[in-house]
C-alpha positions as CSV (number, residue, x, y, z in Angstrom):
1,X,-13.9,165.9,-102.5
2,X,-12.6,162.7,-104.2
3,X,-9.0,162.3,-105.1
4,X,-8.9,163.7,-108.7
5,X,-6.8,162.5,-111.6
6,X,-6.8,158.8,-110.8
7,X,-9.3,156.1,-111.6
8,X,-10.6,153.9,-108.8
9,X,-8.4,150.9,-109.9
10,X,-5.4,153.2,-110.2
11,X,-5.9,154.4,-106.6
12,X,-6.3,150.8,-105.4
13,X,-3.1,149.7,-107.2
14,X,-1.1,152.6,-105.9
15,X,-2.2,152.0,-102.3
16,X,-1.6,148.3,-102.6
17,X,2.0,149.0,-103.6
18,X,2.5,151.1,-100.5
19,X,0.8,149.1,-97.7
20,X,1.9,145.6,-96.8
21,X,0.8,142.8,-94.4
22,X,2.1,139.3,-93.8
23,X,-1.4,138.1,-94.7
24,X,-2.4,140.2,-97.7
25,X,-6.0,138.9,-97.6
26,X,-6.5,141.1,-94.5
27,X,-5.8,144.2,-96.7
28,X,-8.0,143.5,-99.7
29,X,-11.3,144.9,-98.5
30,X,-9.6,147.8,-96.6
31,X,-7.8,149.0,-99.7
32,X,-10.9,148.6,-101.9
33,X,-13.0,150.5,-99.5
34,X,-10.6,153.4,-98.6
35,X,-8.9,153.9,-102.0
36,X,-11.4,152.5,-104.5
37,X,-14.7,153.6,-102.9
38,X,-13.1,156.6,-101.0
39,X,-15.3,155.9,-98.0
40,X,-13.7,158.8,-96.0
41,X,-14.2,161.4,-98.8
42,X,-18.0,161.4,-99.1
43,X,-20.7,163.9,-98.3
44,X,-18.4,166.9,-98.8
45,X,-15.5,165.6,-96.7
46,X,-12.2,167.0,-98.1
47,X,-8.5,166.3,-97.3
48,X,-5.7,168.1,-99.1
49,X,-2.3,169.8,-98.8
50,X,-1.9,171.7,-95.5
51,X,-4.4,169.6,-93.6
52,X,-3.8,167.8,-90.3
53,X,-5.7,164.5,-89.9
54,X,-6.2,162.4,-86.8
55,X,-6.5,158.7,-87.8
56,X,-8.0,157.0,-84.7
57,X,-8.0,153.3,-85.1
58,X,-5.2,153.3,-87.7
59,X,-4.8,149.5,-87.9
60,X,-1.8,148.8,-90.3
61,X,-2.0,152.2,-92.0
62,X,-4.2,151.9,-95.1
63,X,-6.1,155.1,-94.3
64,X,-2.9,156.9,-93.1
65,X,-1.1,156.2,-96.3
66,X,-4.2,157.2,-98.3
67,X,-4.5,160.6,-96.6
68,X,-0.7,161.3,-96.8
69,X,0.1,160.0,-100.2
70,X,-3.0,160.3,-102.3
71,X,-4.7,163.2,-100.6
72,X,-1.4,165.0,-99.7
73,X,-2.3,165.8,-96.2
74,X,0.6,167.6,-94.4
75,X,0.3,165.7,-91.1
76,X,-1.4,162.4,-90.3
77,X,-1.3,161.4,-86.6
78,X,-2.2,157.7,-86.4
79,X,-3.3,156.0,-83.2
80,X,-3.0,152.2,-82.9
81,X,-2.9,150.7,-79.4
82,X,-2.3,147.0,-80.3
83,X,1.5,146.5,-80.3
84,X,1.8,143.9,-83.1
85,X,-0.6,145.9,-85.3
86,X,1.3,149.2,-84.5
87,X,4.5,147.5,-85.5
88,X,3.1,146.9,-89.0
89,X,1.7,150.4,-89.1
90,X,5.2,151.8,-88.4
91,X,6.6,149.7,-91.2
92,X,4.0,150.8,-93.7
93,X,4.4,154.6,-93.0
94,X,8.2,154.6,-92.6
95,X,9.6,157.0,-95.1
96,X,6.4,159.0,-95.3
97,X,7.2,162.3,-93.6
98,X,3.6,163.3,-93.0
99,X,2.8,160.2,-90.9
100,X,3.3,160.2,-87.2
101,X,2.6,157.0,-85.2
102,X,1.3,156.8,-81.7
103,X,1.1,153.4,-80.0
104,X,-2.0,154.5,-78.0
105,X,-5.7,154.5,-78.3
106,X,-8.0,157.4,-77.7
107,X,-10.8,157.0,-75.2
108,X,-12.7,158.8,-72.4
109,X,-9.9,158.7,-69.9
110,X,-6.2,158.0,-69.6
111,X,-5.5,154.4,-68.4
112,X,-3.8,151.2,-69.2
113,X,-6.1,148.2,-69.9
114,X,-6.4,145.0,-71.9
115,X,-7.5,144.9,-75.5
116,X,-8.4,142.0,-77.7
117,X,-6.1,141.3,-80.6
118,X,-7.1,139.0,-83.4
119,X,-3.9,137.9,-85.3
120,X,-6.0,136.5,-88.1
121,X,-8.3,139.6,-88.4
122,X,-6.4,142.5,-86.9
123,X,-8.8,145.2,-88.2
124,X,-11.5,143.8,-85.9
125,X,-9.3,143.9,-82.8
126,X,-10.7,146.2,-80.1
127,X,-11.7,147.0,-76.5
128,X,-15.2,145.6,-77.0
129,X,-14.4,142.6,-79.1
130,X,-16.5,139.5,-79.1
131,X,-15.3,136.6,-81.3
132,X,-18.6,135.1,-82.1
133,X,-20.3,138.5,-82.8
134,X,-17.3,139.8,-84.8
135,X,-17.1,136.6,-86.9
136,X,-20.8,136.8,-87.7
137,X,-20.5,140.5,-88.8
138,X,-17.6,139.7,-91.2
139,X,-19.4,136.6,-92.5
140,X,-22.3,138.9,-93.5
141,X,-19.9,141.2,-95.2
142,X,-18.3,138.4,-97.1
143,X,-21.7,137.1,-98.3
144,X,-22.6,140.7,-99.4
145,X,-19.4,140.6,-101.5
146,X,-20.7,137.5,-103.3
147,X,-18.9,134.7,-101.5
148,X,-20.9,131.5,-101.0
149,X,-21.6,130.4,-97.4
150,X,-18.9,127.7,-97.8
151,X,-16.3,130.2,-99.1
152,X,-17.1,132.5,-96.2
153,X,-16.8,129.7,-93.7
154,X,-13.4,128.7,-95.1
155,X,-12.2,132.3,-95.2
156,X,-13.1,132.9,-91.5
157,X,-11.7,129.6,-90.2
158,X,-9.4,130.2,-87.3
159,X,-9.3,134.0,-87.7
160,X,-11.1,135.0,-84.5
161,X,-8.9,133.4,-81.9
162,X,-8.4,136.2,-79.4
163,X,-5.1,137.2,-77.8
164,X,-5.2,139.7,-74.9
165,X,-2.7,142.5,-75.0
166,X,-2.0,145.4,-72.6
167,X,-2.4,148.9,-74.2
168,X,-2.3,152.6,-73.3
169,X,-5.3,154.9,-73.7
170,X,-5.5,158.7,-73.5
171,X,-8.1,161.4,-74.4
172,X,-8.1,163.3,-77.6
173,X,-8.1,166.6,-75.7
174,X,-4.9,165.6,-73.8
175,X,-3.2,164.9,-77.1
176,X,-4.3,168.2,-78.6
177,X,-3.0,170.1,-75.6
178,X,0.3,168.2,-75.5
179,X,1.0,169.0,-79.2
180,X,-0.5,172.5,-79.2
181,X,-2.9,171.6,-82.0
182,X,-5.6,174.2,-82.6
183,X,-7.1,172.9,-85.9
184,X,-7.9,169.4,-87.1
185,X,-9.0,169.2,-90.7
186,X,-10.4,165.6,-90.2
187,X,-11.0,163.4,-87.3
188,X,-11.4,159.9,-88.6
189,X,-12.6,157.2,-86.1
190,X,-12.8,153.5,-86.7
191,X,-12.4,151.8,-83.4
192,X,-14.8,148.8,-83.3
193,X,-17.5,149.9,-80.9
194,X,-15.4,152.3,-78.9
195,X,-16.4,155.4,-80.9
196,X,-18.5,156.9,-78.1
197,X,-15.5,156.7,-75.8
198,X,-13.3,158.6,-78.2
199,X,-15.9,161.4,-78.6
200,X,-16.4,161.5,-74.8
201,X,-12.7,162.3,-74.4
202,X,-13.1,165.7,-76.2
203,X,-13.4,168.7,-73.9
204,X,-16.1,171.3,-74.7
205,X,-13.4,173.8,-75.6
206,X,-11.8,171.5,-78.2
207,X,-14.8,170.8,-80.4
208,X,-14.3,174.1,-82.3
209,X,-10.9,172.8,-83.4
210,X,-12.5,170.0,-85.3
211,X,-13.5,170.9,-88.9
212,X,-14.7,167.5,-90.1
213,X,-15.4,164.1,-88.5
214,X,-16.0,160.7,-90.1
215,X,-17.0,157.9,-87.7
216,X,-17.7,154.3,-88.2
217,X,-20.6,153.6,-85.9
218,X,-21.9,150.3,-84.6
219,X,-25.5,151.4,-84.4
220,X,-26.6,149.4,-81.4
221,X,-29.1,150.8,-78.9
222,X,-29.7,153.9,-81.1
223,X,-26.1,154.9,-81.1
224,X,-26.0,156.4,-84.6
225,X,-28.9,158.7,-83.8
226,X,-27.4,159.8,-80.5
227,X,-24.0,160.6,-82.1
228,X,-25.6,162.4,-85.0
229,X,-27.5,164.6,-82.5
230,X,-24.3,165.2,-80.5
231,X,-22.4,166.3,-83.6
232,X,-25.3,168.6,-84.8
233,X,-25.3,170.2,-81.3
234,X,-21.6,170.9,-81.8
235,X,-22.4,172.8,-85.0
236,X,-21.8,170.2,-87.7
237,X,-23.9,169.3,-90.7
238,X,-24.3,165.5,-90.5
239,X,-25.0,162.8,-93.1
240,X,-25.2,159.1,-92.6
241,X,-25.1,156.0,-94.8
242,X,-24.6,152.3,-94.8
243,X,-22.3,150.8,-97.4
244,X,-23.7,148.0,-99.5
245,X,-21.2,145.6,-98.1
246,X,-22.5,146.3,-94.6
247,X,-26.1,145.5,-95.4
248,X,-27.6,143.3,-92.7
249,X,-25.1,144.6,-90.0
250,X,-25.3,147.4,-87.5
251,X,-22.3,149.2,-89.0
252,X,-23.0,152.7,-90.3
253,X,-20.9,155.7,-91.4
254,X,-21.5,159.3,-90.1
255,X,-20.0,162.3,-92.0
256,X,-19.9,165.6,-90.1
257,X,-18.5,168.9,-91.4
258,X,-18.8,172.6,-90.5
259,X,-21.3,174.5,-92.7
């Protein structure tokens, strides 16, 4: 269910006032996608008062603030394992009582490891980052948005210089147990090719606690089909789509909800 009572531009303007970044250009497409196009509220997905949301791959908090302030979710647990990015996340959600920040990533096992951080493109940071591949993906997105090849080249210049950081990972099930959570209204996953790891970290007994799941999938080697089948086997109705901006890339969205 879409956020009612606000036009798309009003939603964008409101979120833009609440979320900040030293390089505002890194926020433009995120805010337009999450607030304007409401990418997480499609195919019957709903978030509202009383709901608990797990925001896995929170980045600097655009989705967290959207869920807490525009959807009025009661609790939003945001997971961001990259320390410089998590610092910006904390700043953006400070003063929002519904938001709880965890400087951790969710994965298939508990461990400490290295993660790639792109200071010039923090939303693309991740465990499976590849600078050349990631740059090409975003170049395609920019062209789909109407930029010329030259404009895209200039926009991407220097943004994909990787910096390796240590980070902490844990499983989703260990988090649910630690916090005695027995119902999750929405599990949102945007973790740059680590989505299979996140879902692998859910114990069989915990799947029934999840009411809705939205996953950004990098559909390589049939991943979207495999994850769709897994979610259906867990009792979800599943829909998939590719946003127009992602045309020509492997990025898809999966929307799963209990019937």
